N, C-alpha and C positions, 0 to 999 in steps of 0.2 A: 373441355373447359366447363361446359354446362353441368356435367356430372360433378365436377369439383366444387362449383358454386353451390349446387344443391346440397352436397354433403356438408359443406361449411355452414349453410343455413340451418340444416337439421341439427348439426352439432351445437350451434349457437342457440337452438331452440326458439328462433325468431319466426314470426309470421312472414309470409311471402312479401306482403306489402311493405313491411318495415325493412326487411333485409335487402330488398332490391330497390328501395327508394334512395336515389343518389343524393338527396338532400340530407340523408342521415350520415353520410360518409363522404367528406369533401375529397379525400384521395381517390375514392372509387369514382366519384363524379368527374374528377380531372382525367382519370384513366379512360372513362367512357368518351369524353370529349376528344381526347387525343386519338383514341381508336377510330372515331368517326372522321376526324380530320385526316388521319393517315389513309383511311379507306377511300376518301374523296380524292386525295392526292394520287393514290395508286390508280384509281379509275381515270383521272386526268392524264397521267403518264401513259397509260395503256392506249388512250384515245390518240395521243400525240404519236406514239409508236406505230399504231395502225395507220394513221395518216401518212407518216413518214414512209412506211412500208409500201403503201399504195402509190405514193409519189415516186419512190425509187423503182417500183415495178413498172409504172407507166413510162418512166424515163428509159428504162432498159428496153421496153417494148418499142418505144419510138426510135431508139438507136438501132435496134435490129431491123426495123422496117426500113429505115433510111439506108442502112448498109445493103440490104437486099435490093433496094431500088436503084442503087448506083450501078451503072453499066461497067462490066469488066473490060479491061483493055487487053 
C-alpha cells in the first residue's frame, strides 16, 4: 500500500507534505479515521479474546484439578 501511495504521489507530481496532508482530501481523511478506529476495535477484540481464552483455560484447569482430587469408588 505504501508503494502504491508513493507511486500515486509521484504520478500527481505533488510534494510529500501536500499529498499526505489529510486536510487536502476529505475522503482520504475519513479513510484514515476509519482505519484507526478499526485498528483500535481489532485490538480491543483481541484483548477480549485473550481474556476469554485465559478464563476458559483457567476453568478447564480447575475442573481437571477437581476431578483428580475426587476419590474413586
